C-alpha positions in Angstrom: 3.0 -1.5 -15.8 3.0 1.8 -17.8 5.8 3.9 -16.4 7.8 1.0 -15.2 9.0 -0.8 -18.4 12.7 -0.3 -17.1 12.3 -2.7 -14.9 12.9 -3.7 -10.9 16.4 -4.1 -11.5 16.3 -0.8 -13.2 14.6 0.6 -10.1 17.0 -0.6 -7.7 20.2 0.2 -9.8 19.5 3.6 -10.2 19.6 4.2 -6.7 23.0 2.8 -6.1 24.0 5.2 -9.2 22.4 8.4 -7.6 25.3 11.2 -7.0 24.3 11.8 -3.5 25.6 8.4 -2.8 28.6 8.7 -4.6 29.4 11.9 -3.0 28.6 10.0 0.4 31.0 7.1 -0.2 33.6 10.0 -0.6 33.3 11.5 2.4 33.1 8.2 4.1 29.8 8.9 5.8 27.8 5.6 6.6 24.1 5.7 5.3 21.1 5.4 6.9 20.0 1.6 5.7 16.1 1.9 4.7 15.1 -1.9 4.4 11.9 -3.0 1.8 10.1 -6.2 2.1 8.4 -6.5 -1.0 7.5 -8.7 -3.7 10.4 -8.1 -6.4 9.4 -11.3 -8.3 6.5 -13.5 -9.2 2.8 -12.8 -9.8 2.8 -9.8 -7.3 5.6 -8.0 -8.6 3.7 -5.5 -9.9 3.2 -4.5 -6.2 7.2 -4.2 -5.3 7.6 -1.9 -8.5 4.9 0.2 -7.4 6.0 0.4 -3.8 10.0 1.1 -4.7 9.1 3.8 -7.3 7.3 6.0 -4.5 10.6 5.2 -2.0 12.6 6.2 -4.5 11.1 9.9 -5.4 11.3 10.3 -1.7 14.6 9.5 -1.2 15.3 11.7 -4.5 13.5 14.8 -2.3 15.5 13.9 0.8 19.1 13.8 -0.8 17.6 17.4 -2.6 16.5 19.2 -0.1 19.8 18.3 1.9 17.2 17.0 4.9 19.5 14.5 6.5 23.2 15.0 7.3 24.3 11.3 6.0 22.8 9.5 2.8 20.4 6.9 2.3 20.8 3.4 1.2 17.8 1.3 0.0 18.3 -2.6 1.3 15.8 -4.2 -0.7 14.4 -7.9 -0.2 12.4 -9.8 -2.3 9.4 -11.8 -0.8 7.3 -12.9 -3.2 4.6 -11.9 -0.6 5.5 -15.0 1.1 5.2 -14.9 4.9 8.4 -17.6 5.1 10.7 -15.3 2.3 9.5 -12.2 4.5 10.9 -13.6 8.1 14.0 -14.3 5.7 14.3 -11.1 4.4 13.6 -9.0 7.5 15.9 -11.5 9.7 19.2 -10.5 7.2 18.0 -6.6 6.9 18.2 -6.5 11.1 21.0 -9.0 11.7 23.4 -8.2 8.8 22.4 -4.6 7.4 21.5 -3.3 10.8 18.3 -1.4 9.1 16.5 0.8 11.7 13.4 1.2 8.9 11.7 -1.6 7.1 8.7 -0.9 4.6 7.0 -3.9 4.1 3.2 -4.8 2.5 0.7 -7.4 2.3 -1.0 -8.6 5.1 0.3 -12.1 5.5 4.2 -11.0 5.4 3.5 -7.9 7.4 2.0 -10.3 10.5 5.0 -12.5 10.1 7.4 -10.4 10.4 6.1 -8.1 13.3 7.6 -10.6 16.0 11.0 -10.1 14.2 10.8 -6.2 14.0 9.5 -6.0 17.5 12.8 -7.8 19.3 14.9 -5.9 17.2 12.9 -2.6 18.0 13.1 -1.8 14.4 10.5 0.2 12.8 8.5 -1.2 10.2 5.9 0.5 8.1 3.0 -0.7 5.8 1.8 1.3 3.1 0.5 -1.6 0.9 -1.5 -4.3 3.6 -5.3 -3.4 4.6 -6.1 -6.3 7.3 -7.6 -4.6 10.3 -5.6 -6.5 12.8 -2.1 -5.0 11.7 -3.0 -2.3 14.2 -1.5 -2.8 17.4 0.8 -5.5 15.8 4.2 -3.6 17.7 4.8 -0.6 19.2 7.4 -0.7 16.7 4.9 -1.1 13.5 3.1 1.4 12.0 0.5 2.0 8.9 0.1 4.9 6.6 -2.4 3.5 4.4 -6.3 3.6 6.0 -6.9 0.1 7.0 -10.0 -2.4 5.8 -12.4 -1.7 8.3 -12.0 2.3 7.5 -12.3 1.5 3.8 -15.2 -0.4 3.9 -16.9 1.4 6.5 -16.5 4.2 4.1 -17.5 2.5 1.0 -20.9 0.3 2.3 -23.0 3.5 3.1 -22.3 4.7 -0.4 -23.1 2.0 -2.2 -26.6 1.0 -0.3 -27.5 4.5 0.5 -26.7 6.4 -3.2 -26.6 3.4 -5.2 -29.1 1.0 -3.8 -26.3 -1.5 -4.1 -28.0 -3.5 -0.7 -26.9 -7.1 -1.6 -23.2 -7.8 -2.0 -21.6 -11.0 -3.0 -17.9 -11.2 -2.0 -15.2 -13.1 -3.7 -12.1 -13.1 -1.3 -8.6 -14.7 -1.3 -7.9 -17.2 1.2 -5.6 -15.7 3.3 -5.5 -13.3 6.4 -6.3 -10.2 4.3 -10.0 -12.1 2.5 -10.6 -13.7 6.0 -10.5 -10.1 7.7 -13.0 -8.5 4.7 -15.3 -11.2 5.1 -15.3 -10.6 8.7 -16.0 -7.1 7.8 -18.9 -7.4 5.4 -20.6 -9.7 8.1 -21.1 -7.0 10.5 -20.8 -3.6 8.6 -23.2 -4.5 5.7 -26.0 -4.9 8.1 -25.5 -2.3 9.9 -25.5 -0.1 6.7 -28.6 -1.5 5.1 -27.8 -4.3 3.3 -26.6 -7.7 3.4 -24.1 -10.2 2.1 -26.0 -12.3 -0.9 -23.0 -14.9 -0.9 -19.5 -15.4 0.1 -16.9 -17.3 -2.1 -13.2 -18.3 -1.0 -10.8 -18.6 -3.6 -7.2 -20.0 -3.1 -4.4 -17.1 -3.5 -2.6 -19.1 -6.4 -6.1 -19.4 -7.9 -6.4 -18.0 -12.1 -9.8 -19.5 -13.0 -13.0 -18.1 -11.9 -15.6 -19.7 -14.4 -17.0 -21.9 -11.6 -17.3 -19.0 -9.4 -18.9 -16.8 -11.5 -21.4 -19.8 -12.0 -22.0 -19.4 -8.5 -22.2 -15.9 -8.3 -24.9 -15.7 -11.0 -27.3 -17.8 -9.0 -27.2 -15.6 -5.9 -28.0 -12.5 -7.8 -26.6 -9.8 -6.0 -26.4 -6.1 -6.6 -23.1 -6.0 -6.4 -19.7 -8.2 -6.3 -16.7 -6.9 -3.9 -13.4 -8.4 -4.7 -10.8 -9.0 -1.9 -7.9 -10.0 -3.5 -4.5 -8.6 -4.7 -1.5 -9.0 -7.2 -2.3 -10.2 -11.2 -5.2 -12.3 -9.9 -7.3 -9.3 -9.4 -7.3 -8.7 -13.1 -8.4 -12.4 -14.2 -11.2 -12.3 -11.6 -12.2 -9.1 -13.1 -12.3 -10.5 -16.6 -13.6 -13.7 -16.0 -16.5 -12.5 -14.1 -17.3 -10.3 -16.8 -16.8 -13.4 -19.6 -18.9 -15.5 -17.5 -22.0 -13.4 -17.5 -21.5 -11.4 -14.3 -22.8 -8.0 -14.9 -23.3 -6.4 -11.7 -20.9 -3.3 -10.4 -17.9 -4.7 -9.0 -16.3 -2.9 -6.0 -13.2 -3.3 -4.0 -10.6 -1.3 -1.9 -7.5 0.5 -2.5 -5.5 -2.5 -4.4 -7.1 -2.0 -7.6 -5.5 1.4 -8.0 -2.8 -0.7 -9.8 -1.9 0.2 -13.5 -3.0 -3.6 -15.2 -6.4 -3.2 -13.3 -7.1 0.0 -14.6 -5.6 -1.2 -18.3 -8.0 -4.1 -18.1 -11.3 -3.1 -20.4 -13.3 -5.2 -17.9 -12.7 -3.0 -14.9 -14.4 0.2 -16.6 -17.2 1.0 -13.9 -15.4 -0.5 -11.0 -15.9 1.3 -7.6 -13.4 1.5 -5.0 -11.9 3.6 -2.0 -8.2 5.4 -1.3 -7.1 7.9 0.7 -7.9 11.8 -0.9 -5.2 13.0 -2.7 -5.3 16.4 -4.8 -2.5 16.1 -7.1 -3.6 19.6 -9.0 -4.9 21.5 -6.1 -3.9 20.5 -3.0 -0.6 21.6 -0.5 2.7 22.0 -1.8 4.6 18.8 -1.0 1.4 17.0 -2.7 1.4 18.9 -6.1 5.7 18.3 -5.8 5.5 14.5 -5.5 2.8 14.4 -8.5 5.0 16.6 -10.6 8.3 14.8 -10.1 6.8 11.4 -10.4 5.2 12.0 -13.9 8.2 13.6 -14.8 10.8 10.4 -13.8 8.3 7.9 -14.5 6.1 9.4 -17.1 3.0 7.9 -15.6 0.4 9.3 -13.2 0.9 8.5 -9.3 -1.4 5.5 -7.8 -2.5 5.0 -4.1 0.9 2.8 -3.2 3.4 5.1 -4.7 1.8 7.8 -2.4 2.1 5.5 0.7 5.4 4.5 0.0 6.7 8.3 -0.6 5.2 9.0 2.5 6.7 6.1 4.4 9.9 7.1 3.4 9.3 11.0 3.8 8.4 10.2 7.1 11.7 8.5 7.8 13.2 11.8 6.8 11.1 13.6 8.9 12.0 11.8 12.1 15.2 10.8 11.6 16.0 15.1 10.6 14.3 16.0 14.4 16.8 13.3 15.8 19.5 14.8 14.2 18.8 18.3 15.4 18.7 16.5 18.6 21.8 14.9 18.4 20.3 11.7 19.2 21.1 8.6 17.3 18.5 7.5 14.8 17.3 4.0 16.2 14.0 2.3 15.9 13.4 4.0 19.8 14.3 7.2 19.2 12.3 7.4 16.1 9.3 5.5 18.0 9.7 8.5 20.4 10.1 10.9 17.4 7.0 10.0 15.6 4.6 10.2 18.8 6.1 13.9 20.3 5.4 15.3 16.4 2.0 13.3 15.9 1.2 15.4 12.6 3.7 15.6 9.6 3.4 17.1 6.2 2.7 14.3 3.9 1.2 13.6 0.3 -2.3 14.2 0.6 -2.1 16.7 3.4 -1.2 16.3 7.4 -0.5 12.9 8.5 -1.8 12.2 11.8 -0.6 9.1 14.0 -2.4 7.7 16.8 -0.5 5.9 19.8 -0.4 2.5 17.6 1.3 4.4 14.9 -1.9 4.0 12.8 -2.2 7.1 10.3 -5.4 8.9 9.8 -6.6 10.2 6.1 -9.7 11.4 4.7 -11.2 8.9 2.1 -12.8 9.2 -1.4 -14.6 6.4 -3.8 -13.5 6.0 -7.3 -14.7 4.8 -10.6 -12.8 3.5 -13.5 -13.5 5.1 -16.6 -11.7 4.8 -19.6 -8.7 3.3 -17.8 -8.6 6.1 -15.4 -9.5 6.3 -11.6 -12.0 9.3 -11.3 -13.6 10.5 -7.7 -17.3 10.0 -7.3 -18.0 10.5 -3.8 
């Protein structure tokens, strides 16, 4: 990934060496533990690196602003995007590290760890997975990313009415995320005036897609929706193009990563994200963009925004609890979220419902020349 060439160990090691942590140790303060359950190795490690970068910057800003009386410590557990590894990591974070706030990603992992966090009353915040059934998993499971049903509902009318792309073929990974998007397209496409031209399931470990491309060509769709993640995404895009699929490619916010934008065959790909105006937005958004570029020498993407917001949200909630002299634990963090409801985050005001789902304005983007450009 551009801007992350120092590697995952450098990302985590940089936190251990930050001045505010050394000062805290000298003062004898016990840090607040922020846990993460991300893939830091394996084919989806690019996501873990991106997620962690957003959190790092938020922790830097929280420390610089003296938001909290106690320092922060990041405790990372590598899930490899696998549910079983996620449960093992979550159990450790709850029972050993005593984390009251854990940031998670990937639909299957999120669903697997939610019962563990719910029993422990540990807040879990998702900024990367989009399965619509992640809403309401637990009172302690929150989402700072628009879920798939919201992203698709924003995209489909644009495709059908503005681009006249009515017959959509779906390539979807065989896991809870892919199944969820299949279910959405089956109902939302006809409602928008389109139709599902074909559905093609692929194993999450697959890397050969020529046979899928041949079947897609036979259906003659107007566009192809790709519902996948990780290293698989770039391979699907490249192999569809190499095997004669010339129709427009469309997807959701998972495509907004360096490896996809750097894939020449991804030129013209259309996808959704939440609105972020890095140049002309509010002060929080501008500061995030400026400091991210200075620290990582690259433009921020959707996931860096989401996990910055997840960590910043902890800072804001814990700050309000400290002012009350209340204990910073899962139950009180949830109480503070529901009391405040609206918070200054990157992209503007983040508004949370009773289930901890954040609403956000969405935009439609196209990859042009290796960059993401807003088109609607």
